[in-house]
matplotlib code that plots the C-alpha trace (Angstrom):
import matplotlib.pyplot as plt

x = [-3.2, -3.8, -1.1, -2.0, -5.7, -4.1, -2.0, -5.2, -6.7, -8.5, -5.4, -4.5, -8.0, -7.6, -6.9, -6.5, -4.0, -3.9, -7.9, -7.8, -5.3, -7.1, -10.5, -8.8, -7.4, -11.1, -12.3, -9.5, -10.9, -13.9, -13.7, -11.5, -13.7, -11.1, -13.2, -15.6, -16.8, -15.8, -17.6, -20.0, -18.7, -21.1, -21.3, -24.3, -23.5, -21.5, -23.2, -26.4, -26.0, -28.8, -26.5, -24.1, -26.1, -24.8, -22.1, -20.1, -20.3, -19.1, -16.2, -15.5, -15.1, -13.0, -10.5, -10.4, -10.1, -6.9, -5.7, -5.8, -3.6, -0.9, -0.6, -0.7, 2.4, 4.1, 3.8, 5.2, 4.9, 2.2, -0.2, 0.1, -0.3, -3.7, -4.6, -3.8, -6.2, -9.0, -8.9, -9.0, -11.8, -13.6, -13.0, -14.3, -17.1, -18.5, -17.9, -20.0, -22.7, -22.9, -22.4, -25.6, -27.8, -27.0, -27.7, -31.1, -32.2, -31.5, -33.7, -36.5, -36.3, -36.8, -39.3, -41.4, -44.8, -46.7, -45.2, -45.5, -43.2, -40.7, -40.3, -40.3, -37.0, -35.3, -35.9, -33.4, -30.9, -31.7, -31.8, -33.8, -36.0, -35.1, -38.0, -37.9]
y = [11.1, 14.8, 14.2, 10.8, 12.3, 15.9, 12.9, 11.4, 11.1, 14.6, 16.4, 14.8, 15.9, 19.1, 22.1, 24.8, 23.9, 27.0, 27.1, 23.2, 24.0, 27.1, 24.9, 22.1, 24.8, 25.8, 22.2, 21.8, 25.1, 24.6, 21.1, 22.5, 25.3, 28.0, 29.4, 32.5, 34.2, 37.5, 41.0, 42.3, 46.0, 48.5, 52.2, 52.5, 54.2, 57.2, 59.8, 61.0, 64.5, 65.6, 66.6, 64.0, 61.7, 59.0, 61.2, 61.6, 58.1, 57.4, 59.7, 58.5, 55.3, 56.0, 57.4, 54.9, 52.5, 55.0, 54.8, 51.0, 50.6, 52.9, 50.8, 47.5, 49.2, 50.6, 54.6, 55.2, 58.7, 57.6, 56.6, 58.8, 61.5, 59.8, 59.8, 62.6, 64.3, 62.1, 63.3, 66.6, 65.9, 64.2, 66.6, 69.9, 67.5, 67.6, 71.4, 71.9, 69.9, 71.4, 74.8, 74.2, 72.6, 75.3, 78.1, 76.1, 75.7, 79.7, 80.2, 78.1, 80.1, 83.7, 82.7, 81.2, 82.5, 81.0, 80.1, 76.3, 76.3, 78.7, 76.6, 73.3, 75.2, 76.1, 72.6, 71.0, 73.0, 72.7, 69.2, 66.1, 68.1, 67.1, 66.3, 65.6]
z = [29.7, 28.3, 25.9, 24.4, 23.3, 21.8, 19.6, 19.2, 15.9, 16.4, 15.9, 13.0, 11.4, 12.2, 9.8, 12.0, 14.8, 17.0, 17.1, 18.3, 20.8, 22.2, 22.3, 23.9, 26.8, 27.2, 27.6, 30.3, 32.2, 32.2, 33.6, 36.4, 37.0, 36.0, 32.8, 33.3, 30.2, 29.6, 30.5, 27.9, 27.7, 27.8, 26.9, 29.7, 33.4, 33.9, 36.1, 37.6, 36.0, 33.9, 30.8, 31.2, 28.1, 25.5, 24.1, 27.0, 27.3, 24.5, 24.5, 28.4, 26.5, 23.8, 26.6, 29.0, 25.5, 24.9, 28.7, 28.4, 25.1, 26.4, 29.5, 27.3, 25.1, 28.1, 27.5, 24.5, 22.6, 20.1, 22.2, 24.9, 22.3, 21.9, 25.2, 26.1, 23.0, 23.9, 27.3, 26.3, 23.9, 26.7, 29.5, 27.0, 26.4, 29.5, 30.3, 27.1, 28.2, 31.5, 30.0, 27.7, 30.5, 33.1, 30.0, 29.0, 32.8, 32.9, 30.2, 31.4, 34.3, 32.7, 30.6, 33.2, 33.2, 36.1, 39.7, 38.7, 36.0, 37.8, 41.1, 38.5, 37.0, 40.7, 42.2, 39.4, 41.7, 45.1, 45.3, 47.9, 50.9, 54.0, 56.4, 60.1]

ax = plt.figure().add_subplot(projection="3d")
ax.plot(x, y, z, "-o")
ax.set_aspect("equal")
plt.show()
């Protein structure tokens, strides 16, 4: 039955057989409940650290993309080198951002003129209070 539909006039008038077959496979998958749309990849998410920004997220995304490509290609040498380079860039970027954040925090505490600003800077390091 399906083969008769494929051989019908639709297949004869289709100028791109690959697209035609792909559409028919998708139609069958939707009809059988086997089709789910692809997830949209975003660069959001990541960490709760205040210094972890969009640049860190995009660097991590690039690193993971290189890792996926490395796995797909069977751990071949050029892909391994690319992944290692991106991993090292991501790690150094994280370390640089964290050091810069702590330097800014120290500067804020040392340059505070009143107690309110000083304790606001100290609270960043202390975490939530536990009152019981």
